[in-house]
C-alpha positions in Angstrom: 4.1 -2.8 -3.2 0.8 -3.7 -4.6 -2.5 -3.0 -2.8 -3.2 -6.7 -1.8 0.1 -6.8 -0.1 -0.7 -3.6 1.9 -4.2 -4.9 2.7 -2.9 -8.2 4.0 -0.1 -6.5 5.9 -2.6 -4.3 7.7 -4.7 -7.3 8.7 -1.7 -9.2 10.1 -1.2 -6.3 12.5 -4.5 -7.3 14.2 -3.6 -10.9 14.8 -1.9 -10.5 18.2 -5.3 -9.2 19.5 -6.7 -12.7 19.1 -4.5 -13.8 22.0 -4.5 -10.7 24.2 -7.8 -9.0 23.6 -10.1 -11.2 21.4 -13.1 -8.9 22.0 -11.3 -6.3 19.8 -9.9 -8.6 17.2 -12.6 -8.4 14.5 -12.8 -4.6 14.6 -9.0 -4.4 14.5 -8.9 -6.6 11.4 -11.2 -4.1 9.6 -9.1 -1.2 10.9 -5.9 -2.8 9.7 -7.4 -3.6 6.3 -8.6 0.0 5.8 -5.4 1.4 7.2 -3.3 -0.7 4.9 -5.3 0.5 1.9 -5.9 4.1 2.8 -2.7 5.8 1.7 -3.2 4.4 -1.9 -6.5 6.4 -2.2 -4.2 9.1 -3.6 -3.4 6.9 -6.6 -4.5 9.5 -9.1 -4.0 12.7 -7.0 -0.4 13.2 -6.1 0.3 9.5 -5.6 2.6 8.7 -2.6 2.4 12.3 -1.5 -1.2 13.4 -0.8 -2.0 10.6 1.6 1.4 9.1 2.3 2.9 10.3 5.6 5.6 7.9 6.8 6.7 10.0 9.7 3.4 11.3 10.9 1.5 8.1 10.7 4.3 6.4 12.7 4.4 9.1 15.3 0.6 9.2 15.8 0.5 5.4 15.9 2.9 5.3 18.8 0.7 7.9 20.7 -2.5 6.0 19.9 -0.9 2.7 21.0 -0.1 4.2 24.4 -3.6 5.5 24.8 -5.1 2.2 23.7 -2.9 0.3 26.2 -4.2 2.3 29.1 -7.7 3.0 27.8 -8.6 0.0 25.6 -11.9 0.6 23.7 -13.1 -0.2 20.3 -12.3 3.3 19.2 -8.7 3.5 20.6 -7.8 0.0 19.3 -9.3 0.8 15.9 -7.5 4.1 15.6 -4.2 2.5 16.7 -4.4 -0.4 14.2 -5.5 1.9 11.4 -2.5 4.2 11.9 -0.2 1.3 12.2 -1.5 -0.1 8.9 -1.1 3.2 7.2 2.4 3.7 8.7 3.6 0.2 7.6 2.1 0.9 4.1 4.2 4.1 3.7 7.4 2.6 5.2 7.1 -0.5 3.0 6.7 1.6 -0.1 10.1 3.0 0.6 11.5 -0.6 0.5 10.0 -1.0 -2.9 10.4 0.8 -6.2 10.1 4.4 -7.4 7.2 6.3 -8.7 7.3 5.6 -12.4 5.3 3.8 -15.1 7.8 0.9 -15.4 9.4 0.7 -12.0 11.5 -2.3 -12.9 13.7 0.1 -14.9 14.7 1.8 -11.7 14.9 5.3 -13.1 12.9 7.2 -10.4 14.3 8.5 -7.1 10.9 9.2 -5.6 9.4 6.4 -3.5 7.4 8.2 -0.8 7.2 11.9 0.1 8.4 12.9 3.6 6.2 15.8 4.6 8.2 16.2 7.8 11.5 16.9 5.9 9.7 18.3 2.8 11.5 15.9 0.4 11.1 12.7 -1.5 12.6 9.5 0.0 14.5 7.4 -2.5 13.4 3.8 -3.1 15.4 1.0 -1.6 14.2 -1.6 -4.2 14.3 -4.6 -1.8 11.0 -5.4 -3.6 11.9 -4.4 -7.2 8.4 -3.2 -8.1 4.8 -3.5 -7.2 3.4 -6.7 -8.7 6.8 -8.4 -9.0 7.1 -12.1 -8.2 8.8 -11.1 -4.9 5.8 -8.9 -4.1 3.5 -11.8 -4.8 5.6 -14.0 -2.5 5.3 -11.5 0.3 1.5 -11.4 -0.1 1.5 -15.2 0.2 3.7 -15.2 3.3 1.3 -12.6 4.9 -1.7 -14.6 3.9 -0.5 -17.8 5.7 -1.1 -16.8 9.3 -4.3 -15.0 8.3 -5.8 -18.1 6.6 -4.8 -20.2 9.7 -6.3 -17.8 12.2 -9.4 -16.6 10.4 -12.6 -18.1 9.0 -15.8 -17.0 7.3 -15.9 -13.5 5.9 -12.4 -12.5 6.8 -10.9 -15.6 5.3 -12.6 -14.9 2.0 -11.2 -11.4 2.0 -7.7 -13.0 2.3 -8.4 -15.4 -0.5 -9.8 -12.6 -2.7 -6.7 -10.5 -2.0 -4.4 -13.3 -3.1 -6.5 -13.9 -6.2 -6.2 -10.2 -7.1 -2.5 -10.3 -6.4 -1.9 -13.3 -8.7 -3.8 -11.7 -11.6 -2.1 -8.3 -11.1 1.3 -9.9 -11.0 0.6 -11.8 -14.2 -0.5 -8.7 -16.0 1.7 -6.1 -14.4 4.1 -5.4 -17.3 1.3 -5.5 -19.8 -0.7 -3.0 -17.8 2.1 -0.5 -18.0 2.2 -0.7 -21.8 -1.6 -0.6 -22.0 -1.7 2.5 -19.8 0.7 4.3 -22.1 -1.5 3.6 -25.1 -4.8 4.5 -23.4 -3.6 7.7 -21.9 -1.8 8.6 -25.1 -5.1 8.9 -27.1 -6.7 11.2 -24.5 -7.3 14.8 -25.6 -4.6 17.2 -24.7 -7.1 19.1 -22.5 -7.4 16.1 -20.2 -3.6 15.4 -19.9 -3.0 17.9 -17.1 -5.2 15.7 -14.9 -3.4 12.5 -15.7 -0.6 11.4 -13.4 2.9 12.2 -14.9 4.1 8.6 -14.8 1.4 7.6 -17.4 2.7 10.2 -19.8 6.3 9.2 -19.7 6.3 7.6 -23.1 4.6 10.6 -24.7 7.1 13.1 -23.1 10.2 11.1 -23.9 12.3 12.6 -26.6 12.3 10.6 -30.0 15.2 8.3 -30.6 
C-alpha cells in the first residue's frame, strides 16, 4: 500500500484516545503517523526487509499496550501507538502486492520479510498494488473519521495525505515506466546500489 494510506492508518489508531484519554490524543496522533511511515524508510535499502518486522512489531506492541494500560504516560502511550502503527503497516503490506517494479503484473512472491521465520511472506493481493484505485479508496475511508475528529494542523496533514495519494494514484503506472528509463541510463558502477526491482527491465532477457 502507498505511504499516505499507511500514514492515515497510523493516525486512525490514535482516535480512540480522544474518548478515553484525550490528554494523550495529540501525541498519539504524531506517534501513529510516524509509526505508520517508519517501516518504509527502508525504501531504497532492502525494502520490506530492513525495517519491516510484522511479527516483532506486533509482539512488542502487545507488551507496550499492557504497560501503557497500567502505567499511562506520554512515553508509554507514544511507544504503543508507534509500534501499533508500524505493525499495521507491515501486516497490511502482506495484504497488498509483491515487491516488484510493476506489482499489478503479480509476478513477485515477496510481500514482507518475516525475520522470525527467516522467510518472505507471499502477497495476498487484496489491494492489487500500491497506488491502485482500491488503495486510494482505502485512504479515503481512513481519512473520513480523521477529518471529522480533527482540526487545525492535523486536519491539514490528512488533507495533504489525500492530495498526495490522488496524485500518486494518477501517476503510478507512469512512474514505473519512468523509473526503468531513469535507472537504465545510470552508470554500471552505480547499479549495485539501485534496488533490484528498478532494474527488472534491464535484466529481462530479450524477446
